[in-house]
N, C-alpha and C positions, 0 to 999 in steps of 0.2 A: 504494500499500500504506499502510496506517495506521501511525502512530507513536504509542506505543512499538511496536517490532516485535521479535519473537523468532523465531529459527529454530533447531530442534534439529539437532544435528550427530550422527547416530546412531552414526558411526564414531569420534567424537571428532576431534581434529586429527591430522594426519600430514604427513610430508615431502611437499612439492609440492602440498598443498592450497591452491588459489587461491580467495579470496572476493572477489567484484566487487560493489560497491555503487554504484548510479547514483542520483542524486538532485539536488535543488535546495535550497540553503540558504535558509531563510526570513529576512526582514530582521532579526528580533530573535534572531539565532542564539544557541542554547545547545544544543550537540549532544554526545552521547556515543556512542561505538561501543565495545562490549565483547565479548570473547570469554571465556566463563565456564565454571566448573563450579560447585561450591559456593562456591569463591573466584572472584575476578576475575583471569584469567591475563593479559589485555591490555586495558587501558583506555586509550582514545584520545579526547582531549577537545580539539577546536579551540576557541580562545577569541579572539574579536575584541577583547575589552578586558579584559586582566588587568593592572590598574595602568597602563593607558595603552599596553600592549604587546599585539601579535598573537602568540600562542603556541600551540603544539601540545604539550599535556600528555600524557605517557604514564606508566603506572604499573601496579602489580600489587597486589592486595589478598589477603592470605593470613590466614585465621582472623581476619577483621575488622580486621587491621592493614595499613595502606597502607605501601608501600615508599618508597624514594627516587624522587621525580619526575625524569623526563627531559624537558627542555624545548627543548634546543638544536636548531635547524634554520635552514638557510640562507634558506629562503623560506616564506612563508605562502601556500598554494595556493588558498584558498577566498575567494569574493567573494560578499557577500550578494546574493540574487536570482539568482545564476548557477548553472547545472547543473555537476555534478562527477561524475568517476568516481574512486572509491577502490578500489585493489587491494591486498589483504593476501595475501601469499604466506607460507605456513608453511614453514619449512625445519627441518632438524635442529637448528640453533643458535638460531633466532629467527623473527621476523616481518620480512619486507621490505615496506615500505609505499610505495606510489606514488599520486599523485594527478594525473589528467589526463595519464597516461603519463610523468611525471616522478618518479624515485625520490627519497623524501624522507629516509628514515632506516631503520635496522634496529634492532629492539628485541629483545634477548637474552631467551630463555626464562627466567623465574623459577620457573615451575611446569614441570617436566620430564616429568611423566607426560601426555603429550599425549593419550592415548586418554580420560583422565578429563575433558578440556576439551570439553564437549559442547553449548555453547549460544552463539548469536550474539545480542547485544541491541543495538538502536539506539534511542536515547531523544531526545526534545526536538524542536527546531525545524527540521525539514527535511521536504520532500516526497520520498518514495521513489519512484522509477520502477521499479527492479528490483534484486533481490539474487539472486546466483547462486553456486554452488560447483562446482568442477571440479578434476580432477587436471591440473596443468600438465605440459607435456611439455619 
């Protein structure tokens, strides 16, 4: 599947919505995963070199203003040229994020009208194999 990739979420987000993204990171990684409405509800940006550090940046943009970045994570799960599976589970309180079946973090909702959040966007340097949505049990 081509990048940039967009998928409309006709029902918006809801509790137990599971988004699964399978792909391979290209060698010159700059990748953004975003779940959006007119604002950006959840921006997830893995960075291989942010002032010499590997970081997973998370944020929200409301009315063109970015909020406070979250960066803390115990491990950086992506390897250039290697396949990955990213799972984003929407819950009542936020997003639970796992890569290759390892839980990484929870990101609390900053936009709470989940039904208004209706688009998944994937940008930049990766090869997408599959993107799917389902209701988790």
